[in-house]
Steps between C-alpha positions, in 0.01 A plus 500: 500500500694247705448471876746707710769327700772628733732535195238748378531691830873507468478626140256774627745602774759563222245701304407734786850535646598867530134608419288363778609587862647227705278573797615445865397239750404706797483375864314628807570392856154615610321307230710190579392519867130550400506186278744294699710439184790653310348698208662616181301742299571507122414862431350507156314813606839658428507355143470724191135592449443404867451124461642169389291522183767697323720190496259285286389790288841599401600134420189457285545830306862434438428180335243620250621512132556839355198492279262422793659777711411752233137404532519563877415307810168460684412389853212475742579583859379673814829677540840338559522310176364812330783706640766234444409442143463867430855568624639198321331612178637860544860369553461306172329782321189295446145641521282360779136475558366389843144391579442606867185477716307815597582435865879448456687711759548852363879506558540181290296649224702824503834317507390286216422801291811672621703223339332588165239232474139543366247394759169352406255458794250225565267372787669199656165381653297494173758480216755240402837670483640225274218556246561870512871457443446248229279738298766770520772258395301379209452855386852632556721199461656566844651202685320405829732446784270369782581569864585148605419216252805544266825302513725810482298683761524191729870472449562866568301487816697207620811715509394670828514176703812392321665815629361446849628149514842618381507769764359297800617154591288217639149636474254250651191676358400734222173699504402642161196717408270322266250638237517339164810300601787655294712602795428177692567264208820693411598480869435130511729439203775693668455330841485159344840554331678706769352387831288187457449447872337848544122478554324741260150638586288719281283759687181641349217715622240313707227651288673373184606138596470349148853369515435319822177356361689402181775326689250298706292410199789413274384722220455871432213651695365830369321740738334842465719804531581518869434819696825563695739783562774281345434629152822342367343148583133570388528223246229241428719203410848369466662481164520195275869519516536598865261246660700183392821640654321604828308166527822293462727709716327716763504390854155662571288814442413728790264795510469840680209722542487872446528581872822287518633691194437834653675383821798370301520823294514699822774281645709525190464874508569554877741218568692461176442850351366344182205626287321177384172461317242243622609221257853555599413442868341157449821311593540684835137472577529118458810486709313675778176305461691164496778586746478159669568329167804710429646548852874466512538489119696712259231650283530691174210731427456652147377858543354516150432871461459840656255675264239587758234771485583752781132497609507120551848515660359743763266211614792266579579413847 
């Protein structure tokens, strides 16, 4: 597979046109005053299946040859890629199997099954999800579509920021949630082509700062599975395809701890009337935590998803 480029993002945009939602860029005067900047929230929590992941999943499934579609698709995911791929597979009349951890949020599991996928459970702290998926793929012939380290997935994810930059002029800064790097690397491709002066920051959980360590070290650093409420970013390493893009183009990587995520989720609910999951709140948490850095700037924040467990959402504030 060739490395994705902005041309790949543009092609993905044509693929998902009329299927994926073109989500709004929402503003909030109260959040602007709190951060001291002008914020534009790209609301992928309002995307189909509740997260940006639908963009990459639909792009990848649509490009599979007919014979491979008949054998089905397979993924490993804590929830958002699971839902996005399950819906994309359903729309293409393709069977889907998803390997999900035992502690995946119940609403994400239910939604994945609701889209018709078969769910296989595993223990994220003791089992290797890639190995589990690989055994199933060898036995069934299903095509594995990973959650981030795939050129079509990266290209599809990049369409979210391409839309934001089309809708909002002259952004000084972009803050993008970061797990395995699919959304950030796709966003970097779009920003580099459409707004090269915009500074782009990845934001990951403080408990899972493998990307920050990797950027500083100059090579991929793998860590144990982090314990954080940001389940969408509970990854242990960047992808072999995402890391080179991030290393070359990212301005820097920031982190936010779980308390900051709960605070940001509460603000998004009370001030912007948005239901956002912890991973989706990473960008706002960083904007608040680094307000001196971003004061006076026009800041785009990707709200990556809204698939939050109601019990966890009740702790936000």
